[in-house]
C-alpha positions in Angstrom: 55.5 64.2 -20.4 53.6 64.8 -17.3 53.7 62.2 -14.5 50.2 61.5 -13.0 49.8 61.1 -9.4 47.8 58.2 -8.9 47.3 56.6 -5.4 49.2 53.5 -4.4 47.4 50.2 -5.2 46.3 49.5 -1.7 44.7 52.7 -1.2 40.9 53.1 0.1 40.3 55.5 -2.6 40.9 53.2 -5.1 39.0 50.2 -3.9 35.4 50.2 -5.2 32.7 50.9 -2.6 30.6 48.0 -1.8 26.8 49.1 -2.4 24.4 47.2 -0.2 21.0 46.0 -2.1 17.9 46.4 -0.1 15.4 43.6 0.0 12.7 45.7 -1.8 15.2 45.9 -4.8 15.9 42.1 -4.5 11.9 41.5 -4.9 11.6 43.8 -8.0 14.5 42.4 -9.8 13.2 39.0 -9.1 9.8 39.6 -10.0 11.0 41.4 -13.4 13.2 38.6 -14.1 10.3 36.0 -13.7 8.0 38.2 -15.7 10.4 38.6 -18.5 11.1 35.0 -18.8 7.3 33.6 -19.0 8.2 30.4 -20.5 11.5 29.5 -18.2 9.1 30.4 -15.4 6.1 28.3 -16.4 8.4 25.3 -17.0 10.0 25.5 -13.9 6.8 25.9 -12.0 5.2 23.1 -13.9 8.2 20.7 -12.7 8.0 21.6 -9.2 4.1 21.0 -9.3 4.5 17.6 -10.7 7.5 16.5 -8.6 5.3 17.4 -5.4 2.4 15.7 -6.7 4.1 12.6 -7.5 5.8 12.3 -4.1 2.5 12.7 -2.5 0.6 10.3 -4.8 3.5 7.6 -4.2 3.2 8.2 -0.2 -0.4 7.9 -0.5 -0.3 4.6 -2.5 2.5 3.2 -0.1 0.3 3.9 2.7 -2.5 2.2 1.0 -0.6 -0.8 0.6 0.8 -0.8 3.8 -2.8 -0.5 5.5 -4.1 -3.3 3.2 -1.1 -5.6 4.2 -1.9 -5.0 7.6 -5.5 -6.0 7.2 -4.8 -9.1 5.4 -2.4 -10.3 8.1 -4.8 -9.5 10.4 -7.5 -11.5 8.6 -5.2 -14.5 9.3 -5.8 -14.3 13.1 -3.3 -14.7 15.6 -2.1 -18.2 16.7 -3.7 -20.1 14.0 -3.0 -23.5 12.8 -4.7 -25.2 9.8 -4.8 -28.4 9.1 -5.9 -29.5 5.6 -6.3 -32.9 4.2 -4.0 -34.6 1.7 -3.7 -34.3 -2.2 -5.9 -36.3 -4.2 -4.2 -37.8 -7.4 -5.9 -38.5 -10.7 -3.4 -40.2 -13.0 -0.5 -39.5 -11.3 -1.2 -35.7 -11.5 -1.6 -34.0 -7.9 -5.1 -32.0 -7.5 -3.4 -29.9 -4.9 -3.5 -29.8 -1.1 -6.9 -30.3 0.4 -8.6 -32.0 -2.5 -8.6 -35.0 -0.9 -11.6 -35.5 1.7 -10.0 -37.3 4.4 -10.8 -35.0 7.3 -14.2 -35.2 8.6 -16.3 -32.9 11.3 -15.7 -35.6 14.0 -11.9 -34.8 13.6 -12.3 -31.1 14.2 -14.3 -31.9 17.0 -11.9 -34.5 18.5 -9.1 -31.7 18.0 -11.4 -29.3 19.9 -11.7 -32.0 22.8 -8.3 -33.4 23.0 -6.0 -30.4 22.3 -6.2 -28.2 25.3 -4.1 -25.4 23.4 -6.8 -24.9 21.0 -9.1 -22.3 22.1 -11.4 -22.0 19.2 -11.8 -24.9 16.4 -13.4 -24.5 13.1 -14.0 -27.1 10.4 -14.5 -25.7 6.7 -14.9 -27.0 3.3 -13.7 -24.7 0.4 -14.5 -25.7 -3.3 -13.3 -23.7 -6.2 -15.2 -23.0 -9.3 -18.8 -23.7 -8.4 -21.3 -23.0 -11.0 -24.1 -20.9 -9.5 -27.1 -20.1 -11.6 -29.9 -17.4 -10.7 -32.4 -16.3 -13.4 -30.1 -15.3 -16.6 -27.0 -15.1 -14.3 -24.4 -18.2 -14.4 -20.9 -17.7 -12.8 -18.3 -19.6 -11.1 -17.5 -18.8 -7.7 -15.8 -20.0 -4.8 -17.9 -21.8 -2.3 -16.6 -21.9 1.6 -18.9 -23.9 4.4 -18.0 -23.3 7.7 -19.1 -23.0 11.3 -19.6 -19.9 13.3 -16.1 -20.0 14.8 -14.2 -19.1 11.8 -15.0 -15.5 11.8 -13.9 -15.0 15.5 -10.6 -17.3 14.4 -10.0 -15.2 11.4 -11.2 -11.6 12.9 -13.4 -11.3 9.6 -17.0 -9.9 9.2 -19.2 -9.6 6.1 -19.1 -6.1 4.7 -22.8 -6.5 3.8 -25.6 -8.9 5.0 -24.9 -11.6 7.8 -23.5 -14.9 8.3 -25.9 -18.0 7.8 -26.8 -19.5 11.0 
């Protein structure tokens, strides 16, 4: 038997030569793979689109809630103190804060004149569930009566129309 002359294992001729793949070949192989696996490609694209859309939507909703909350806090006014009447009781059941009519217009005027730290004072009367009838329309609504200082204190303006004067 004849002995083969093989090069030693660490010889350069024995090693595989590494072939450099061009960017063009990579792009062609990628496009072919995507084209041959249409369903997988479509589902992957759909997942990415839904994921990005949901992140955008959640971000938009979060910003909307943040802006709405900021506007509600701003509507409270700065450095505001609210004084309400006590709660009326009927048969031992409390009717809620402000249900007793113990504060008067004169009380608000006394606060305005006797409390130097009070820059603006506004008295208001609020009654829930007032029936309003106009023509065939009949609905329950909230009634608030106040003077013209309340919009300045609460930093509010009507969306349509004007305040009564």
